C-alpha positions as CSV (number, residue, x, y, z in Angstrom):
1,M,10.6,19.1,-6.8
2,A,8.0,18.9,-9.6
3,S,4.4,19.2,-8.5
4,A,3.0,17.3,-11.5
5,P,5.1,14.1,-11.5
6,T,5.2,11.7,-14.4
7,D,8.7,10.2,-14.5
8,L,10.4,10.8,-11.2
9,P,13.9,9.8,-10.3
10,V,14.5,6.8,-8.1
11,H,16.1,7.2,-4.7
12,R,17.5,4.3,-2.7
13,F,18.0,3.4,0.9
14,A,19.0,0.2,2.8
15,A,16.4,-1.7,4.9
16,R,17.5,-2.8,8.3
17,D,18.6,-6.1,7.0
18,G,20.6,-4.4,4.2
19,T,18.1,-5.0,1.4
20,D,18.3,-2.3,-1.3
21,L,14.9,-0.5,-1.5
22,A,13.7,2.2,-3.9
23,Y,11.4,5.2,-3.5
24,R,10.3,8.3,-5.5
25,V,9.4,11.7,-4.2
26,A,7.0,14.4,-5.6
27,G,5.9,17.8,-4.3
28,P,7.5,20.7,-2.5
29,D,10.4,20.1,-0.2
30,G,8.7,21.9,2.6
31,G,5.4,20.1,2.3
32,R,4.0,17.8,4.9
33,P,5.5,14.4,4.2
34,L,3.0,11.7,3.0
35,V,4.2,8.2,2.6
36,L,2.1,6.3,0.0
37,I,2.5,2.5,-0.1
38,H,1.3,0.5,-3.1
39,G,-0.4,-2.8,-3.4
40,Y,0.6,-6.4,-4.1
41,F,1.9,-7.1,-7.6
42,S,2.1,-3.3,-8.2
43,N,4.6,-0.5,-7.7
44,A,4.7,3.2,-6.9
45,F,4.4,4.2,-10.5
46,T,1.4,2.1,-11.2
47,N,-0.6,2.9,-8.0
48,W,0.3,6.5,-7.5
49,I,1.9,8.2,-10.5
50,R,0.2,6.7,-13.5
51,Y,-3.4,7.8,-12.6
52,G,-2.5,11.2,-11.2
53,H,-2.8,10.7,-7.5
54,A,0.7,11.8,-6.7
55,A,0.3,14.9,-8.8
56,L,-3.0,15.8,-7.1
57,L,-1.5,15.3,-3.6
58,A,1.7,17.2,-4.6
59,A,-0.4,20.1,-5.9
60,A,-2.2,20.1,-2.5
61,G,1.2,20.8,-0.9
62,H,2.2,17.4,0.2
63,R,5.8,16.0,-0.1
64,V,4.7,12.7,-1.5
65,I,7.1,9.8,-0.8
66,M,6.3,6.5,-2.7
67,P,8.4,3.4,-1.9
68,D,8.5,0.3,-4.0
69,L,8.0,-2.6,-1.5
70,R,10.7,-5.2,-1.4
71,G,10.1,-7.8,-4.1
72,H,8.4,-5.2,-6.2
73,G,9.2,-2.4,-8.8
74,D,12.7,-1.0,-8.6
75,S,13.4,-2.4,-5.1
76,A,15.5,-5.6,-4.7
77,R,13.7,-8.8,-5.4
78,P,15.7,-11.4,-3.5
79,H,14.8,-15.1,-4.0
80,D,16.0,-16.2,-0.6
81,A,13.1,-16.9,1.7
82,A,15.1,-15.6,4.6
83,A,14.7,-12.1,3.1
84,Y,10.9,-12.2,3.8
85,P,10.3,-12.7,7.5
86,P,6.8,-11.9,9.0
87,D,6.0,-8.1,9.0
88,V,9.1,-7.2,7.1
89,L,7.1,-4.8,4.9
90,A,6.0,-2.8,8.0
91,D,9.6,-2.8,9.2
92,D,10.8,-1.5,5.8
93,G,8.2,1.3,6.1
94,A,9.5,2.3,9.5
95,A,13.1,2.2,8.1
96,L,12.1,4.6,5.4
97,V,10.5,7.0,7.9
98,A,13.7,6.8,9.9
99,H,15.9,7.2,6.9
100,L,14.1,10.4,5.9
101,G,14.1,11.7,9.5
102,L,10.3,12.2,9.4
103,G,8.9,13.7,12.6
104,P,5.4,13.1,14.0
105,D,3.9,15.6,11.5
106,H,3.8,13.1,8.6
107,D,0.9,11.0,7.2
108,L,0.7,7.4,6.0
109,A,-1.5,5.9,3.3
110,G,-1.6,2.7,1.3
111,Y,-3.7,0.7,-1.2
112,S,-4.6,-3.0,-0.6
113,L,-1.4,-4.6,0.7
114,G,-0.1,-1.0,1.2
115,G,-3.1,-0.3,3.4
116,R,-2.5,-3.4,5.5
117,T,1.2,-2.4,5.7
118,V,0.3,1.0,7.1
119,L,-1.9,-0.7,9.6
120,R,0.9,-3.1,10.6
121,M,3.2,-0.1,11.0
122,L,0.6,1.4,13.4
123,A,0.4,-1.9,15.3
124,A,4.2,-1.8,15.7
125,G,4.0,1.7,17.3
126,A,4.1,4.2,14.4
127,R,2.1,7.3,15.2
128,P,1.7,9.5,12.2
129,R,-0.6,12.6,12.2
130,R,-3.2,10.7,10.1
131,A,-3.5,7.5,8.1
132,V,-5.6,6.3,5.1
133,L,-6.3,2.7,4.4
134,C,-7.5,2.2,0.8
135,G,-8.7,-1.0,-0.9
136,M,-8.7,-2.9,2.4
137,G,-11.5,-4.5,4.4
138,L,-11.8,-6.1,7.8
139,D,-11.4,-9.7,6.6
140,G,-8.1,-8.8,4.9
141,I,-6.8,-7.6,8.3
142,L,-8.1,-10.3,10.6
143,D,-7.2,-13.2,8.2
144,T,-4.5,-12.4,5.8
145,Q,-4.2,-15.9,4.4
146,G,-7.6,-15.8,2.9
147,R,-6.4,-13.6,0.0
148,G,-2.9,-15.1,0.4
149,A,-4.3,-18.5,-0.7
150,Y,-5.8,-16.9,-3.9
151,F,-2.5,-15.3,-4.9
152,R,-0.5,-18.4,-4.1
153,H,-2.9,-20.3,-6.5
154,V,-2.3,-17.7,-9.2
155,L,1.5,-17.6,-8.8
156,T,1.9,-21.4,-8.8
157,N,-0.3,-21.9,-11.9
158,L,0.7,-19.2,-14.3
159,G,-0.4,-19.7,-17.8
160,S,-3.3,-22.1,-17.0
161,F,-6.2,-19.7,-16.5
162,A,-9.1,-19.2,-18.8
163,R,-9.3,-15.8,-20.4
164,G,-11.5,-13.4,-18.6
165,T,-11.4,-15.2,-15.2
166,S,-10.3,-13.3,-12.1
167,E,-7.1,-15.4,-12.0
168,W,-6.4,-14.6,-15.7
169,M,-6.8,-10.8,-15.0
170,T,-4.5,-11.0,-11.9
171,E,-1.9,-12.7,-14.1
172,A,-2.3,-10.1,-16.8
173,F,-1.7,-7.4,-14.1
174,L,1.4,-9.2,-13.0
175,K,2.7,-9.1,-16.6
176,T,1.9,-5.4,-16.9
177,T,4.0,-4.5,-13.8
178,K,6.7,-7.0,-14.8
179,G,6.4,-8.7,-11.4
180,D,8.8,-11.4,-10.2
181,P,6.7,-14.5,-9.3
182,Q,9.3,-16.1,-7.0
183,A,9.8,-12.9,-5.0
184,L,6.1,-12.3,-4.8
185,L,5.5,-15.8,-3.5
186,H,7.9,-15.1,-0.7
187,I,6.0,-11.9,0.1
188,L,3.0,-14.1,1.1
189,A,5.1,-15.3,4.1
190,T,5.4,-11.7,5.4
191,F,1.6,-11.4,6.0
192,V,0.6,-11.1,9.7
193,D,-3.0,-11.1,11.0
194,T,-4.1,-8.2,13.3
195,P,-6.6,-9.2,15.9
196,A,-9.6,-7.0,16.7
197,A,-8.3,-6.3,20.1
198,T,-5.2,-4.6,18.6
199,L,-7.3,-2.6,16.1
200,A,-9.2,-1.2,19.1
201,T,-6.0,0.3,20.4
202,L,-5.0,2.2,17.2
203,D,-6.3,5.6,18.0
204,V,-4.6,7.5,15.1
205,P,-7.3,9.4,13.1
206,M,-7.9,7.3,10.0
207,L,-10.0,7.1,6.8
208,V,-10.9,3.8,5.1
209,V,-11.6,4.1,1.4
210,T,-12.9,1.3,-0.8
211,G,-14.6,0.9,-4.2
212,A,-18.3,0.4,-4.2
213,E,-17.9,-3.0,-5.8
214,D,-14.7,-4.0,-3.9
215,D,-15.1,-6.9,-1.5
216,D,-11.8,-8.6,-2.2
217,N,-10.6,-8.0,1.3
218,G,-14.0,-7.9,3.0
219,S,-15.9,-4.8,4.2
220,G,-14.1,-1.5,4.4
221,R,-17.0,-0.1,6.4
222,A,-16.5,-2.9,8.9
223,L,-12.8,-2.1,9.1
224,A,-13.6,1.5,9.9
225,A,-16.1,0.5,12.6
226,A,-13.4,-1.7,14.2
227,L,-11.0,1.2,14.6
228,P,-11.5,3.8,17.4
229,D,-11.1,6.9,15.3
230,A,-11.9,6.1,11.6
231,G,-14.3,7.3,9.0
232,F,-15.3,5.4,5.8
233,E,-15.6,6.7,2.2
234,E,-16.9,4.7,-0.8
235,I,-15.7,5.6,-4.3
236,P,-16.6,4.1,-7.7
237,G,-15.1,0.9,-8.9
238,N,-13.9,-2.6,-7.9
239,H,-10.6,-3.5,-6.4
240,M,-8.7,-3.2,-9.7
241,S,-10.5,-0.1,-11.1
242,A,-11.0,2.0,-7.9
243,V,-7.3,2.7,-7.8
244,T,-7.5,4.3,-11.3
245,R,-10.3,6.7,-10.2
246,P,-9.6,10.4,-9.5
247,E,-11.9,10.1,-6.5
248,L,-9.2,8.0,-4.7
249,G,-6.6,10.8,-4.7
250,R,-9.3,13.4,-3.8
251,A,-10.5,11.3,-0.9
252,I,-7.0,11.1,0.5
253,A,-6.3,14.8,-0.1
254,D,-9.6,15.9,1.5
255,F,-9.0,13.8,4.6
256,L,-5.5,14.9,5.1
257,A,-6.5,18.6,4.7
258,G,-8.8,18.3,7.8
């Protein structure tokens, strides 16, 4: 498997409800498995491959596994609301881990919605060796509909936003990733809040990483403080730009090397 991925082949597996899902793999076959989950509106290529994070982590010896969430990228994008029950993204993540036969010596990491999905996998009982929550703060965990309302507003008013506004930039990103607005609206129904009492039980060693100017999902430092075994690292950038920075991949690699 190439250690410097740019255009990786797409692999497929069936979710527990039969939905066809895609993933890519980089790094040595014998490396410690690391499942990287992308953010909302995005895909594995945009979050992890385009800016070199997958290459960096593969070069560090990880077997980097990058799914496209349902409704995103090369995965199926059903328009039936029944395909988007609460917590289905976490269930899809667990199905991928089971499909690949990953034992306890694997790691999980995600950006934004991907970070929340990792946390929901932990809340459902997943116990990886370590986990990294990127681009996510405490507010985005305790109250998922806060940001959900913003995205619903964007998706139901496409083409109406003034150039340069936050909504306009979000729509521009949607166009860049060729997102499916109807499928992405259904994704909002999958969001599940995680109460503080549940966070206090998640004793997996974790790192929370956010951009210095990123408060889209609340405070990353506060999220780390709410978890029993978590550190916090700040990198340059806001929610959209931090994911492009090499510091993101290095922060993940350094934590997982510990």
